[in-house]
C-alpha positions as CSV (number, residue, x, y, z in Angstrom):
1,M,-96.7,-4.4,-29.4
2,W,-94.6,-1.2,-28.8
3,E,-95.4,2.5,-28.9
4,H,-93.3,5.6,-29.4
5,R,-94.6,8.7,-27.7
6,I,-94.3,12.0,-29.5
7,L,-94.7,14.7,-26.9
8,S,-94.0,17.8,-28.9
9,P,-95.7,19.7,-30.5
10,K,-98.9,19.5,-28.4
11,P,-101.1,17.5,-28.4
12,G,-98.5,14.9,-29.3
13,A,-99.0,11.5,-30.8
14,R,-98.3,7.8,-30.3
15,L,-96.9,5.6,-33.0
16,F,-97.9,2.0,-32.4
17,G,-96.0,-0.9,-34.0
18,M,-94.0,-4.1,-33.7
19,F,-90.5,-5.4,-34.4
20,S,-89.9,-7.5,-37.4
21,E,-86.4,-8.4,-36.2
22,R,-84.1,-7.1,-33.5
23,D,-83.5,-3.4,-34.0
24,T,-86.1,-3.1,-36.7
25,F,-89.3,-1.4,-35.5
26,I,-92.2,-1.0,-38.0
27,G,-94.6,1.7,-37.1
28,L,-98.1,0.7,-38.1
29,H,-100.7,3.0,-36.5
30,L,-100.3,6.7,-35.6
31,E,-102.8,8.4,-33.4
32,R,-103.0,11.9,-31.8
33,R,-102.7,11.6,-28.0
34,D,-105.8,13.6,-27.4
35,L,-107.9,11.3,-29.5
36,I,-106.8,8.1,-27.7
37,D,-109.4,6.9,-25.2
38,N,-108.3,5.4,-21.9
39,D,-109.0,1.9,-23.3
40,M,-105.7,0.9,-25.0
41,A,-107.3,-2.3,-26.2
42,S,-108.6,-0.7,-29.4
43,Q,-105.1,0.7,-30.2
44,I,-103.6,-2.8,-29.6
45,S,-106.2,-4.4,-31.9
46,A,-105.7,-1.8,-34.6
47,T,-101.9,-2.4,-34.5
48,K,-102.2,-6.2,-34.6
49,R,-104.8,-6.0,-37.5
50,A,-102.5,-3.7,-39.5
51,W,-99.6,-6.2,-39.0
52,R,-101.7,-9.2,-40.2
53,T,-102.9,-7.2,-43.2
54,L,-99.4,-6.1,-44.3
55,F,-97.5,-9.2,-43.2
56,P,-99.9,-12.2,-43.2
57,T,-97.2,-14.9,-43.2
58,Y,-94.6,-13.1,-41.1
59,A,-94.9,-13.0,-37.3
60,P,-93.4,-10.1,-35.3
61,I,-90.7,-11.0,-32.8
62,Q,-91.6,-11.5,-29.2
63,G,-89.5,-11.2,-26.1
64,D,-89.5,-10.7,-22.4
65,S,-87.2,-7.7,-22.1
66,A,-85.9,-4.8,-24.1
67,D,-82.7,-6.8,-24.9
68,D,-84.8,-9.1,-27.0
69,Y,-85.8,-6.2,-29.2
70,L,-82.9,-3.7,-29.1
71,S,-79.1,-4.2,-29.2
72,R,-78.4,-0.7,-27.8
73,Y,-80.8,1.4,-25.8
74,V,-81.1,3.8,-22.9
75,I,-84.0,3.7,-20.4
76,V,-85.0,7.2,-19.3
């Protein structure tokens, strides 16, 4: 599971999702940052549940490094 952090405008948000193939991120669950509790387990569960609902026979890709998900990237 991956997340994109949206920092502006305040309070910001997080877009949770998974990759269907290399370079293809599917955002599944958007939540305002100020409404996310410290326990990320509920966000992870919601994201996995959304994937299974939308793609019941298609597993997201898995990997050990960013290279497994992205062909070009910059770590900041």
